[in-house]
C-alpha positions in Angstrom: -44.5 -9.2 25.0 -42.1 -11.1 22.8 -38.6 -11.9 23.9 -36.1 -9.0 23.5 -32.5 -9.9 22.8 -29.5 -8.4 24.6 -28.2 -7.4 21.2 -31.3 -5.5 20.4 -31.2 -3.7 23.8 -27.6 -2.8 23.2 -28.2 -1.5 19.7 -31.0 0.7 21.1 -28.8 2.0 23.8 -26.0 2.9 21.4 -28.5 4.8 19.2 -29.7 6.7 22.2 -26.2 7.8 23.0 -24.7 11.0 21.7 -24.5 11.3 17.9 -20.8 12.3 18.3 -18.2 9.6 18.6 -17.4 8.9 22.3 -14.2 10.5 23.5 -13.4 7.7 25.9 -13.7 4.2 24.3 -12.5 0.7 24.8 -9.2 0.4 22.9 -7.9 -3.1 23.5 -9.0 -6.2 25.4 -6.8 -9.1 26.4 -8.8 -12.3 27.2 -5.6 -14.2 27.9 -3.4 -11.3 29.1 -0.1 -10.7 27.4 2.3 -12.7 29.6 3.7 -9.6 31.2 1.3 -7.0 32.4 -1.3 -7.5 35.1 0.5 -10.6 36.4 -0.5 -12.5 33.3 -4.2 -11.9 33.9 -6.8 -10.5 31.5 -6.8 -6.7 31.0 -8.8 -3.9 29.4 -7.4 -0.7 28.0 -9.4 2.5 27.6 -8.4 5.5 25.4 -9.3 9.2 25.5 -9.2 10.7 22.1 -10.5 14.1 23.2 -8.3 17.3 23.2 -8.8 17.6 26.9 -8.8 15.4 30.0 -12.0 13.5 30.7 -13.4 12.6 34.1 -14.9 9.0 34.0 -15.8 8.9 37.6 -18.9 6.5 38.1 -18.5 5.1 34.6 -19.0 1.3 34.6 -17.6 -1.6 32.6 -19.1 -5.1 32.5 -19.0 -8.4 30.7 -21.9 -10.2 29.0 -23.6 -10.8 32.4 -24.8 -7.1 32.3 -24.6 -4.0 34.4 -26.6 -5.5 37.2 -24.0 -8.3 37.9 -22.1 -8.1 41.2 -18.8 -8.1 39.3 -19.6 -5.0 37.3 -16.7 -2.5 37.7 -17.4 1.1 38.7 -14.8 3.8 38.3 -14.0 5.7 41.5 -15.2 9.3 41.6 -12.6 11.7 40.1 -11.0 9.1 37.9 -9.5 10.9 34.9 -7.8 10.0 31.6 -5.5 12.6 30.1 -6.0 13.8 26.5 -4.8 11.2 24.1 -4.0 9.0 27.1 -4.6 5.4 28.1 -5.9 3.7 31.2 -5.1 0.0 31.9 -7.5 -2.1 34.0 -6.3 -5.5 35.3 -8.4 -8.5 36.2 -8.0 -9.8 39.7 -10.2 -12.3 41.6 -10.1 -10.2 44.7 -9.6 -6.6 43.5 -7.9 -4.1 45.9 -6.7 -1.3 43.6 -8.8 1.3 41.8 -7.8 -0.1 38.4 -8.6 -3.8 39.1 -11.9 -5.6 38.1 -13.2 -8.9 39.2 -14.9 -10.5 36.2 -13.0 -12.8 33.8 -13.1 -12.2 30.1 -14.3 -15.4 28.5 -13.5 -16.6 24.9 -16.9 -15.3 23.5 -17.5 -12.6 26.1 -18.7 -9.0 25.5 -17.1 -6.0 27.2 -19.2 -2.9 27.5 -18.5 0.6 28.8 -21.3 2.8 30.3 -21.1 6.4 31.2 -22.2 7.8 34.6 -25.8 8.0 33.5 -25.8 4.3 32.6 -25.8 4.9 28.8 -23.7 2.5 26.6 -20.7 4.4 25.4 -18.8 1.6 23.7 -18.8 -2.2 23.3 -16.5 -4.8 21.8 -19.5 -6.9 20.8 -19.0 -10.7 21.2 -15.4 -11.6 21.1 -14.5 -14.1 18.3 -14.0 -17.7 19.0 -10.2 -17.8 18.5 -7.2 -18.8 20.5 -5.8 -15.6 22.1 -2.9 -17.5 23.5 -1.0 -19.7 21.0 1.6 -21.9 22.7 2.6 -24.2 19.8 5.0 -23.6 18.2 7.1 -21.9 20.7 7.4 -19.1 21.7 3.9 -18.3 22.9 2.0 -15.7 20.8 -0.5 -13.5 22.6 -3.4 -11.9 20.7 -5.8 -9.2 21.8 -9.1 -7.8 20.5 -8.3 -4.2 19.6 -8.8 -1.2 17.4 -6.2 -0.9 14.6 -6.0 2.9 15.2 -6.4 4.3 18.7 -9.9 5.3 19.4 -11.0 5.1 15.8 -14.0 3.4 14.3 -17.6 2.7 15.4 -18.7 2.0 19.0 -20.8 -1.0 18.2 -18.0 -3.6 18.2 -17.4 -3.6 14.4 -14.1 -1.6 14.7 -12.3 -4.4 16.7 -10.0 -7.0 15.1 -7.8 -9.8 16.5 -4.3 -8.4 16.5 -0.9 -9.6 17.6 1.8 -7.8 19.6 -0.4 -6.5 22.5 0.2 -2.9 23.6 -1.2 -2.5 27.1 -1.3 1.1 28.2 0.2 2.3 24.9 -0.7 3.0 21.3 -1.9 0.2 19.0 0.0 1.7 16.0 2.7 -1.1 16.0 0.3 -4.0 16.5 0.3 -6.7 13.8 -2.5 -8.5 12.0 -3.7 -11.9 13.4 -2.3 -13.8 10.4 1.4 -13.9 9.9 2.4 -11.6 7.1 4.2 -14.1 4.9 3.4 -14.1 1.3 4.0 -15.6 -2.1 5.7 -12.7 -4.0 7.0 -13.8 -7.4 6.6 -16.9 -9.6 8.7 -17.9 -12.6 7.0 -20.6 -14.7 9.6 -20.5 -17.5 12.7 -20.1 -15.4 14.8 -17.0 -16.2 17.7 -16.1 -18.5 19.4 -14.3 -15.6 22.9 -15.2 -14.4 23.1 -18.4 -12.5 24.4 -16.6 -9.4 21.3 -14.5 -9.4 18.5 -17.0 -9.8 18.4 -20.9 -9.8 21.5 -22.8 -10.8 20.9 -24.8 -13.0 18.0 -22.7 -14.4 14.6 -23.7 -13.1 11.1 -22.5 -12.3 11.0 -20.7 -8.9 8.7 -19.4 -6.2 9.8 -16.4 -4.1 8.3 -16.0 -0.6 8.4 -12.7 1.3 8.3 -12.1 5.0 6.7 -8.7 5.8 6.9 -9.3 9.6 9.2 -7.2 11.8 10.8 -10.5 13.1 12.2 -13.6 11.5 9.7 -16.3 10.8 10.4 -20.1 11.0 8.5 -21.8 8.3 9.6 -25.4 9.2 6.8 -27.7 8.2 5.1 -25.3 5.9 4.0 -26.7 2.6 4.1 -25.5 -1.0 2.0 -27.1 -3.7 0.6 -26.6 -7.2 -3.0 -27.2 -8.3 -2.5 -31.0 -7.7 -3.1 -30.2 -4.0 -1.4 -30.5 -0.7 -1.5 -34.2 -0.5 0.1 -34.9 -3.9 3.5 -36.7 -3.7 5.3 -33.7 -5.2 4.0 -31.2 -2.6 7.1 -29.6 -1.0 7.5 -29.4 2.8 10.0 -26.9 4.2 12.5 -28.2 6.7 14.6 -26.0 9.0 13.7 -22.8 7.0 13.8 -19.3 8.6 13.0 -16.1 6.6 14.6 -13.0 8.1 12.4 -9.9 8.9 11.6 -8.2 5.6 13.5 -10.9 3.8 13.0 -13.1 0.8 13.3 -16.9 0.3 13.8 -18.4 -3.2 12.6 -22.0 -3.8 13.7 -23.5 -7.1 12.0 -26.4 -8.9 12.9 -28.9 -11.6 16.0 -28.2 -13.8 15.2 -26.8 -17.2 18.0 -28.8 -18.8 15.8 -32.0 -19.2 17.9 -34.1 -16.8 15.0 -34.6 -14.4 17.0 -33.1 -11.5 15.5 -30.6 -9.1 16.5 -28.1 -6.4 13.7 -27.8 -3.8 10.3 -28.8 -5.2 9.6 -31.5 -7.8 6.4 -30.2 -9.3 6.5 -28.2 -12.5 4.8 -24.8 -12.6 2.3 -24.9 -15.5 1.6 -21.8 -17.5 -2.0 -21.8 -16.0 -1.1 -23.3 -12.6 -2.1 -22.2 -9.1 0.5 -22.1 -6.3 -0.5 -22.3 -2.6 1.5 -21.8 0.6 0.3 -23.6 3.8 1.6 -23.3 7.4 2.4 -26.3 9.5 -1.2 -26.6 10.6 -2.3 -26.6 6.9 -3.9 -23.1 7.2 -3.7 -21.3 3.8 -1.2 -18.5 4.2 -1.3 -17.3 0.6 -2.3 -18.4 -2.9 -1.5 -17.1 -6.4 -3.0 -17.9 -9.8 -4.1 -19.4 -11.9 -1.3 -18.0 -14.1 -2.3 -16.6 -17.4 0.1 -18.2 -19.9 2.2 -15.1 -20.4 5.4 -16.0 -18.7 8.8 -16.3 -20.4 12.4 -16.2 -19.4 12.3 -12.4 -18.9 8.7 -12.1 -17.6 7.4 -13.5 -14.3 4.1 -13.5 -12.4 4.5 -11.2 -9.4 3.0 -8.7 -7.0 3.2 -5.1 -8.0 4.2 -4.4 -4.3 6.0 -6.7 -2.0 3.4 -8.7 0.0 0.5 -6.7 -1.5 -0.5 -5.0 -4.7 -1.9 -6.9 -7.7 -0.7 -10.1 -9.2 0.3 -9.7 -12.9 3.1 -10.2 -15.3 6.2 -8.1 -14.6 9.7 -7.6 -16.0 12.6 -8.0 -15.3 12.6 -10.9 -12.8 13.9 -10.0 -9.3 14.5 -13.3 -7.5 15.4 -12.7 -3.8 14.9 -9.0 -4.1 12.1 -6.4 -3.9 9.6 -6.1 -6.7 9.9 -2.3 -6.6 11.0 -1.1 -10.0 9.6 -4.0 -11.9 7.5 -3.0 -14.9 4.1 -4.2 -16.1 4.4 -6.4 -19.2 1.5 -5.7 -21.5 -0.3 -8.6 -23.2 1.0 -9.7 -26.6 4.3 -8.6 -28.1 4.4 -5.1 -26.7 7.5 -4.4 -24.6 7.2 -3.1 -21.1 8.8 0.2 -22.1 7.8 2.3 -25.1 10.3 2.3 -28.0 12.8 5.2 -27.8 11.7 8.1 -29.8 8.1 6.9 -30.0 6.8 10.0 -28.2 8.0 13.5 -27.3 5.7 13.8 -24.3 7.4 13.3 -20.9 7.1 14.1 -17.3 8.6 17.6 -16.7 8.0 18.7 -13.1 6.4 17.1 -10.0 5.2 18.7 -6.8 4.7 16.1 -4.1 4.0 18.7 -1.4 1.7 20.9 -3.6 2.1 24.6 -4.2 -0.2 27.2 -2.6 -0.6 29.1 -5.9 -2.1 26.3 -7.9 -4.2 23.2 -7.7 -5.7 24.3 -4.3 -2.5 23.3 -2.6 -2.7 19.7 -3.8 0.1 17.7 -5.5 0.6 18.3 -9.2 2.3 16.8 -12.2 3.4 18.7 -15.3 3.8 17.1 -18.7 5.7 18.6 -21.6 5.8 17.9 -25.3 9.4 18.7 -26.4 8.6 18.0 -30.1 7.2 20.5 -32.6 4.2 18.3 -33.5 1.1 17.8 -31.4 0.7 14.5 -29.5 -2.6 12.9 -28.5 -2.3 11.3 -25.1 -5.9 10.1 -24.9 -6.1 6.7 -23.1 -2.6 7.2 -21.7 -2.0 6.4 -18.0 -0.5 8.2 -15.0 0.4 6.0 -12.1 2.2 6.1 -8.7 4.3 3.2 -7.4 1.1 1.1 -6.9 1.2 0.6 -10.7 -0.9 0.9 -13.8 -3.4 -1.8 -12.8 -4.3 -0.2 -9.5 -7.7 1.4 -9.1 -6.1 4.8 -8.5 -4.4 5.0 -11.9 -5.4 8.0 -13.9 -6.5 7.3 -17.5 -6.5 10.3 -19.7 -9.8 10.9 -21.4 -9.8 10.6 -25.2 -10.8 14.1 -26.0 -9.4 17.4 -27.4 -8.2 18.5 -24.0 -5.6 15.9 -24.1 -3.8 16.8 -27.4 -0.6 18.5 -26.3 0.6 21.0 -28.9 4.3 21.1 -29.9 6.4 22.6 -27.1 3.3 22.7 -24.9 2.7 22.0 -21.3 -0.1 20.1 -19.5 -0.7 20.6 -15.8 -2.5 17.8 -13.8 -3.8 18.6 -10.4 -4.2 16.0 -7.6 -7.9 15.4 -6.5 -9.2 17.3 -9.5 -7.5 15.2 -12.2 -5.7 12.2 -10.6 -6.7 10.7 -7.3 -3.6 9.1 -5.9 -1.4 11.1 -3.5 2.3 11.5 -4.4 4.4 10.3 -1.5 7.8 11.9 -0.8 9.6 8.8 -2.1 6.9 7.7 -4.6 7.5 6.8 -8.2 5.5 8.6 -10.8 5.1 6.8 -14.2 3.6 8.0 -17.5 2.4 5.1 -19.8 0.9 5.1 -23.2 -2.4 3.6 -24.3 -0.7 0.1 -24.5 0.4 0.5 -20.9 4.0 0.8 -21.9 6.3 3.0 -19.8 7.0 6.3 -21.6 8.7 8.1 -18.7 9.2 7.6 -15.0 10.9 9.2 -12.0 11.5 8.1 -8.5 11.3 10.8 -5.9 13.7 11.0 -3.0 11.8 12.8 -0.3 13.2 16.3 -0.6 10.1 18.0 -1.9 8.4 21.0 -0.2 5.7 23.5 -1.2 8.6 25.7 -2.5 10.7 22.9 -3.9 9.7 20.5 -6.8 11.4 17.7 -8.7 12.0 19.2 -12.1 14.1 18.8 -15.3 16.9 21.3 -15.6 16.0 21.7 -19.3 12.3 21.2 -20.3 11.6 17.7 -21.7 15.2 16.5 -22.0 17.2 17.6 -19.0 18.3 15.7 -16.0 16.1 15.6 -12.9 16.8 17.5 -9.7 14.9 19.1 -6.8 14.9 22.9 -7.2 13.5 26.0 -5.5 15.7 28.2 -7.6 14.4 28.2 -10.2 11.1 28.2 -8.3 8.3 25.7 -9.1 6.8 26.6 -12.5 3.5 24.7 -13.0 2.5 25.0 -16.6 5.6 27.0 -17.5 9.2 26.5 -18.6 11.6 25.3 -15.9 14.1 27.8 -17.2 14.0 31.4 -16.2 13.0 33.2 -19.5 12.4 29.8 -21.2 14.6 26.8 -22.0 16.2 26.4 -25.5 14.3 24.3 -27.9 16.0 21.4 -29.8 16.7 22.0 -33.4 14.5 20.2 -35.9 17.3 17.8 -36.8 17.5 16.8 -33.1 13.9 15.9 -32.7 14.5 12.2 -33.4 17.7 12.2 -31.4 16.1 13.2 -28.1 15.6 10.1 -26.0 11.8 10.4 -25.5 10.3 7.1 -24.3 13.4 6.1 -22.4 13.1 5.7 -18.6 13.8 9.0 -16.9 15.5 7.2 -14.1 18.2 6.2 -16.5 19.0 9.9 -16.9 17.8 11.4 -20.1 20.4 14.2 -20.2 20.2 17.4 -22.1 20.3 17.4 -25.9 23.8 17.6 -27.2 24.3 20.5 -29.6 20.8 21.8 -29.1 20.4 25.2 -30.8 18.1 28.0 -29.6 15.0 27.9 -31.8 13.0 30.2 -29.5 11.8 30.3 -26.0 8.6 28.7 -24.6 5.7 31.1 -24.3 3.1 30.6 -21.6 -0.4 30.7 -23.1 -3.7 29.2 -22.1 -5.0 27.1 -24.9 -8.2 25.1 -24.5 -9.6 24.7 -28.0 -7.3 22.3 -29.8 -8.8 19.7 -32.0 -7.3 16.3 -32.8 -7.7 16.7 -36.5 -6.1 20.1 -36.8 -3.7 21.5 -34.3 -1.7 24.6 -35.1 1.8 23.2 -35.1 3.5 26.5 -34.5 1.7 27.2 -31.3 3.2 26.5 -27.9 0.9 26.5 -25.0 -0.4 25.4 -21.7 -3.5 23.3 -21.5 -5.7 23.4 -18.4 -7.4 20.0 -18.1 -8.4 20.3 -14.5 -12.1 20.8 -13.8 -13.0 19.2 -17.1 
């Protein structure tokens, strides 16, 4: 018979186990302890994800020497773990307590849990070859091999990751990734035209660094360089620099006044350059680029979300501040926002907690055309705060269902139409086919199934949360219908202006009729009855 590997035997044992996910699993393993618990020794944490207490009497746990080794640990009869509870086991050379095991956890060891019948319930797989106790620089950082979410994931070892901030006997929810969360966040390759007190003084290229950690990070000895590499004479080395938790650091380059002076780094940021941040050990912490030659004094290369998101061109620059609220800058000469009056279609009502009566209880967004003429929104975009370039953005199909008649509504259901979820403090943005912002509203977390964010007057009114009037998906926000703007006011209404800047009601609007609620599904792009006012159901298309 050929040689059978331990890995193959383990895989077979796991397949033989119950098809359901084990209720008691290994949740966290500390090969170097955590400096506090278990006298500084190694430890293992188990977690019971079941809705009831579980008896693990006669279960066993062992390292890569196998269940037959003398140091295999057997749980005493009657040992129980409460529902959603944790059990911490401590390593000790001469165990005396019921929660102490003898074997040490080596750097590339394997920890395996067996049930009372000897069947493999869970395993960490081979631990990665990393330093679980980092002593330089001070203070010492302990790492463990753990599940990111308590009890979640496969039982074959693939669910484990190296994490920081050990949590012995407690939830892993606040543990941190192995790598420090320090990122390049915004890059200006043409300087800015902002006030000198806001950006670099004198004006210069800049690089913004963001610390997403819950604690301050000392980046002394870290290196910043362009595509000339880390060893180039102009590579910048930080000295005595600390970025506060959740804070930003701005590094400025060569003066733009032609004098040859510089602030922090000497290298110039080319319009197609690549910027890299290294830690003191020359490990790559983050990189951005190559840039795409679209920057100017009002447009920078930045992340759509601080520390994450997508790198693209955004405006306006936000040196030393969050990127939230920055707008995508389309290619070419198109502005980030659509010209005022370029469209009469706007966001009109948003349900971030759904409504039982419509959309199967999912979130929904209502659009409204406050003009008298139909508007084709084929190829337009609907996005949440992750931005128009994110994979979850909804792009309106270019078909007859997406021509909104004059004074008509269009209801969009979550899951059926758009895929992103609307968070309580999310930002919802409507963009045209050029990816220019047509309308936008930032929610403030006050929504409920009976309370939506809605305009006080359809299409042009100020925004407010309301449950009286009640949510009105596909209908007017006014009881009995809102007044329509007079024809002479059509061009005066500030369509296309950011809603967050407060659109306001139309001054001097006259009542030209009330909005009727009709289901209209048969509009054609070439010929739309201009006098009809209706509701278009585009869901389930």
